[in-house]
C-alpha positions as a printed Julia matrix, in Angstrom:
410×3 Matrix{Float64}:
 132.04  211.83   97.01
 128.64  213.21   95.26
 129.88  212.34   91.87
 130.77  208.68   92.83
 127.1   208.21   94.26
 126.14  209.84   91.22
 127.94  207.11   89.22
 126.44  204.47   90.97
 122.72  205.71   90.97
 123.5   205.94   86.64
 125.01  202.45   86.14
 121.57  201.16   88.41
 119.71  202.71   86.03
 121.61  201.02   83.33
 121.84  197.72   84.97
 118.0   198.11   85.27
 117.15  199.82   82.01
 115.97  197.45   78.77
 118.54  196.39   76.33
 117.64  197.63   72.63
 118.79  194.09   70.21
 119.28  193.64   66.67
 116.18  192.11   65.11
 117.62  188.13   64.23
 116.8   186.6    61.46
 113.19  185.25   61.27
 113.62  181.3    61.8
 110.86  178.37   61.58
 109.31  178.47   64.72
 109.06  174.85   66.07
 106.07  173.99   68.38
 107.33  172.19   71.71
 105.13  169.76   73.03
 103.44  171.2    76.78
 105.18  170.59   79.25
 104.09  168.68   82.62
 103.41  171.48   84.12
 103.98  170.03   88.67
 100.84  170.05   90.61
 100.81  172.01   93.7
 100.72  170.03   96.9
  97.77  169.24   97.8
  97.23  171.13  101.95
  95.17  168.29  103.79
  92.01  169.51  104.34
  90.47  170.49  107.81
  87.84  168.07  108.61
  84.32  169.53  109.35
  83.23  168.54  112.67
  79.74  167.23  112.47
  77.26  168.64  114.96
  76.67  164.85  115.81
  80.12  164.19  116.81
  80.68  167.1   118.81
  77.49  166.36  120.53
  78.98  162.4   121.62
  81.89  164.32  122.75
  80.72  166.35  124.69
  77.16  165.11  126.32
  77.05  162.36  128.77
  75.38  159.1   126.85
  71.83  157.4   128.41
  72.73  155.5   131.35
  74.68  155.47  134.12
  78.04  156.62  133.85
  80.89  156.86  136.58
  83.14  160.11  136.8
  85.63  160.76  138.9
  88.11  158.1   141.11
  86.27  155.65  143.7
  87.41  158.07  146.23
  86.61  161.33  144.9
  83.73  160.71  142.52
  80.2   160.92  141.32
  77.39  159.0   139.78
  74.71  159.86  137.31
  72.16  157.99  136.03
  72.52  155.71  138.15
  71.12  151.63  138.16
  69.18  151.24  141.27
  69.79  147.07  142.93
  66.91  146.12  143.93
  67.25  144.87  147.89
  66.34  141.25  146.89
  67.1   139.88  143.32
  67.6   136.25  142.0
  71.0   135.43  143.52
  71.6   138.57  146.08
  70.32  140.26  148.93
  71.01  143.24  150.82
  71.39  143.57  154.63
  68.43  145.21  155.91
  69.98  148.32  157.33
  71.16  149.02  153.35
  67.74  150.01  153.2
  67.89  152.55  155.5
  71.36  154.34  154.33
  70.12  153.89  150.56
  73.4   153.1   149.47
  71.82  150.61  146.84
  72.82  152.24  143.7
  75.19  151.34  141.18
  77.25  151.67  137.63
  75.0   148.96  134.95
  78.59  147.24  134.33
  78.62  146.36  138.34
  75.28  144.87  138.04
  75.7   142.9   135.9
  78.93  141.6   137.82
  76.98  140.68  140.67
  74.27  139.04  138.68
  76.77  136.85  136.74
  78.88  135.86  140.0
  75.61  135.73  141.66
  74.7   132.82  139.19
  78.12  131.17  139.18
  77.96  130.58  142.51
  74.42  129.55  142.91
  74.81  127.31  140.25
  77.98  125.55  142.01
  76.51  125.5   145.58
  72.78  125.36  145.07
  70.32  127.4   147.7
  73.36  130.13  147.94
  73.02  133.58  147.36
  75.14  137.01  147.81
  74.75  139.15  151.05
  75.54  142.37  149.77
  76.09  146.13  152.15
  77.41  149.09  150.91
  77.67  150.21  147.24
  76.9   153.86  146.82
  74.34  156.31  147.11
  72.08  157.49  143.68
  74.41  160.43  142.61
  76.99  158.97  143.99
  79.43  160.95  146.59
  80.84  160.73  150.36
  79.4   158.09  152.21
  80.35  157.68  156.28
  80.65  154.31  156.36
  84.11  154.18  153.88
  86.22  156.46  152.33
  85.46  154.97  148.84
  82.1   153.97  147.26
  82.03  157.31  145.72
  80.66  157.01  141.87
  79.28  153.48  141.57
  82.16  150.96  141.12
  82.59  149.41  144.99
  80.07  146.83  146.05
  80.93  144.67  149.88
  79.68  141.23  149.68
  79.32  139.24  152.69
  82.15  136.39  153.53
  80.03  133.04  153.07
  80.18  131.0   156.57
  79.57  128.0   157.91
  79.23  126.53  161.16
  81.95  124.4   162.52
  80.4   121.47  161.26
  80.53  122.68  157.35
  76.82  123.91  157.81
  76.15  126.59  155.9
  75.17  130.04  157.29
  73.27  133.11  156.37
  73.5   136.13  158.56
  71.72  138.95  159.01
  75.06  141.09  159.09
  78.89  140.72  158.55
  80.77  138.1   161.02
  84.55  139.37  161.4
  87.14  136.44  161.03
  91.04  135.98  162.61
  93.65  134.37  161.25
  92.71  131.28  161.73
  89.5   131.37  159.29
  87.17  131.86  162.57
  84.56  134.36  163.71
  82.36  135.53  166.59
  84.53  132.81  169.38
  84.61  130.12  167.0
  81.13  129.42  166.62
  81.28  129.97  162.51
  84.08  129.37  160.03
  85.52  130.81  156.87
  83.96  128.68  154.29
  86.65  127.62  151.8
  84.58  126.09  148.81
  82.18  129.03  148.03
  84.33  132.08  148.97
  86.94  130.49  146.66
  84.17  130.19  143.35
  83.02  133.87  144.28
  86.6   134.92  143.96
  86.84  132.84  140.77
  83.86  134.17  139.09
  85.08  137.58  139.74
  87.72  137.21  137.95
  86.48  135.19  135.05
  83.92  138.38  133.87
  85.53  140.37  131.2
  82.4   142.62  130.45
  82.84  144.6   134.06
  86.6   143.49  134.6
  88.02  143.43  138.6
  90.32  145.23  139.55
  90.84  144.73  143.39
  89.35  142.47  145.88
  90.14  144.17  149.67
  90.28  141.44  151.47
  92.15  140.49  155.21
  95.48  139.29  153.97
  95.15  135.84  156.17
  92.13  135.3   154.52
  93.74  135.87  151.27
  96.54  133.45  152.02
  93.83  131.0   152.81
  91.6   131.11  149.67
  95.04  130.5   147.72
  96.21  127.78  149.32
  92.78  126.0   148.29
  92.99  127.33  145.11
  96.26  125.8   144.69
  95.1   122.55  146.21
  91.97  122.13  143.93
  94.1   122.65  140.32
  93.34  126.13  139.7
  95.82  127.68  136.63
  98.79  129.37  136.85
  96.82  132.11  135.36
  93.97  132.4   138.2
  96.51  131.73  140.72
  98.85  134.83  139.52
  95.49  137.02  139.04
  94.51  136.32  142.68
  97.85  136.96  144.42
  97.45  140.5   142.0
  93.44  141.52  142.63
  93.58  139.59  146.78
  94.71  142.52  148.63
  94.53  143.88  152.65
  94.22  147.93  151.92
  96.54  149.84  153.8
  94.37  153.04  154.44
  91.47  151.35  156.06
  90.5   148.31  157.89
  91.89  144.82  157.05
  88.15  143.4   155.87
  87.98  140.66  158.23
  84.1   140.68  157.2
  83.72  141.39  153.84
  85.11  141.57  150.34
  85.41  144.7   148.9
  84.99  144.59  144.75
  86.15  147.22  142.43
  85.85  147.29  138.96
  87.6   149.45  136.39
  86.21  152.24  134.62
  84.07  151.21  131.56
  85.27  152.35  127.88
  81.8   154.77  127.74
  82.89  156.0   131.47
  86.46  156.98  131.02
  85.74  158.27  127.61
  83.58  160.81  129.9
  86.1   160.9   133.03
  85.9   157.72  134.93
  89.42  157.65  136.38
  91.1   154.13  137.46
  94.09  154.62  139.59
  96.82  152.06  138.83
  98.01  149.28  138.77
  96.4   148.37  135.16
  95.98  144.48  135.31
  97.87  143.81  131.66
  94.81  141.18  131.11
  92.8   144.09  131.08
  91.34  146.53  127.63
  91.0   149.52  129.06
  90.22  150.75  125.47
  93.87  153.23  125.18
  93.01  153.41  121.12
  89.71  154.83  121.45
  90.45  157.38  124.27
  94.03  158.72  122.53
  91.41  159.37  119.49
  88.18  160.88  122.27
  91.25  163.34  123.33
  92.47  164.32  120.0
  88.51  165.05  119.05
  88.01  167.45  122.02
  90.81  169.16  120.93
  90.06  170.1   117.82
  86.71  171.03  119.47
  88.53  173.47  121.56
  89.88  175.27  118.36
  86.23  176.0   117.12
  85.17  179.72  116.42
  82.56  179.09  119.07
  83.8   179.49  122.39
  81.18  177.94  124.56
  82.27  174.52  122.41
  85.94  175.63  123.51
  85.02  175.61  127.14
  83.39  172.64  127.12
  85.71  170.62  125.32
  88.31  172.41  127.78
  86.45  171.0   130.54
  85.93  167.38  129.41
  89.74  167.03  128.22
  89.96  168.22  132.0
  88.05  165.41  133.25
  89.61  163.03  131.37
  93.2   164.07  133.04
  94.34  164.42  129.46
  98.04  164.55  129.13
  98.42  164.77  125.74
  96.27  168.3   125.21
  98.85  169.72  127.81
 100.46  171.51  124.99
  96.87  172.78  123.61
  96.02  174.1   127.14
  98.84  176.45  127.57
  98.17  177.94  123.91
  94.57  178.82  125.31
  95.8   180.71  127.9
  96.04  183.08  125.03
  92.31  182.63  124.0
  90.79  186.18  123.62
  87.83  184.89  125.77
  88.49  184.89  129.45
  86.36  181.45  130.03
  88.73  179.9   127.9
  91.29  180.7   129.88
  89.85  180.31  132.89
  88.95  176.84  132.1
  92.31  176.07  130.82
  94.17  177.27  133.76
  91.96  175.12  135.8
  92.98  172.2   133.32
  96.82  173.02  133.84
  96.53  172.22  137.4
  95.41  169.15  137.34
  97.41  167.59  134.25
 100.43  169.82  133.13
 103.36  168.43  133.41
 107.7   169.0   133.18
 107.08  169.92  129.2
 104.54  172.1   130.02
 106.5   174.38  132.25
 108.29  176.61  130.08
 105.46  177.34  127.77
 103.17  178.07  131.34
 106.03  180.29  132.48
 106.64  182.35  129.52
 102.84  183.19  129.67
 103.25  184.16  133.03
 106.44  186.35  132.39
 104.28  188.6   129.87
 102.58  189.77  132.88
 105.04  191.11  134.75
 102.87  192.59  137.93
 101.87  188.4   138.37
 105.14  187.29  138.16
 106.19  189.86  141.18
 103.53  188.88  143.01
 104.02  185.46  142.23
 107.42  185.05  143.84
 106.21  186.88  146.89
 103.25  184.44  147.83
 106.64  181.62  146.79
 109.01  182.26  149.35
 110.18  180.32  152.03
 107.3   177.82  151.42
 108.35  174.17  150.84
 107.12  173.04  147.22
 109.43  171.8   144.53
 110.47  174.15  141.61
 107.57  172.28  139.58
 104.5   172.76  141.75
 105.96  176.29  141.79
 105.35  176.87  138.37
 102.06  174.97  138.47
 100.79  177.45  141.87
 102.19  180.65  139.5
  99.64  180.21  137.18
  97.32  183.47  136.9
  94.81  185.37  134.34
  95.17  188.7   132.68
  92.62  190.1   135.03
  95.25  191.24  137.36
  96.98  189.7   140.83
  93.11  189.52  142.79
  92.29  186.48  140.11
  95.72  184.94  140.57
  95.54  185.3   144.39
  91.81  183.62  144.3
  93.71  180.94  142.08
  96.67  180.12  144.34
  93.86  179.67  147.7
  92.33  177.32  145.0
  95.11  175.46  144.79
  95.91  176.43  148.96
  92.64  175.46  150.35
  94.13  172.19  151.52
  97.06  173.28  152.44
  98.82  176.2   153.92
  96.98  179.31  154.07
  98.34  182.77  152.58
């Protein structure tokens, strides 16, 4: 056996040893043309982000910015509507409520519509109710109006004989289009002009005009009789709507506009539906999300947190894989920011990555299983609830409590 091993070693040395060769006769050397050396494939250079570009992505722009949704949002840099404008005026009680603040886009819409109505019907001005507070947020007179994109406009009214009436407050109409015991009538001509103007303004597209269903029917019938285009009739049928989660809006038009592109890039959120005739700037939005993902990978932890917070505000679903990666960031503040964002935007595709991260922390996984026992949550909801931090079980408990603050207690 030892002899066989020695033989193999000798053979190995022999195979690797240089072999002496006889010197061949000298030949004339002919120089070959230089060979074309293939250049290595150039690696795509990682672009360097300028401070200006980073600041533009993270810092709010000047002017008004609507952030969040109309039922759970806020307003920054609000535009104050004067109590009386060229073609509009607020009801007197709005002064005490201080709900005459909105976005600049909403202000331009109101000004445009007021001009259109006054041009068609001289001596007519809009009567306005609630818009929102200076900094947005909840108002006790509505479940929305929280981020400057809602405005209440009074219904135009006539007497029985068709004379225009200027009321000091709203008049509530029945299904026949009459108000206050039949003293007043729903003014079809002026209300149709109002709706048509609202739907024609492209710089602040209207998403909804909430109104009592029988009044909507009257408006569409009137529009058809007046020869309105099929496009206008289609838009009226979609945008005019009686809300299902609040009062039927028998005394005013509740107008809601879409987020402007600039506001959308800083966290303004539109709920569906998104009308096909409205350009919401999806391409610019996708580019902003990609930029924020780049910023979230920079060496500065503070910038990483800010970028992740902004992705959270944008509800950027495309960023979810990057947020899963950020759960392993060396900085606790970055991990926490990623966790909060994932609670909002994680989808089915991210569940395996999240669970793989969770399983690497055995104590958290065991505790989480105990919390979820007997609770009627779907598997995906359970996976979202099982997100914790490296700091231990106490941190996970706090996270779950935050998730369940509006639900069952632990």
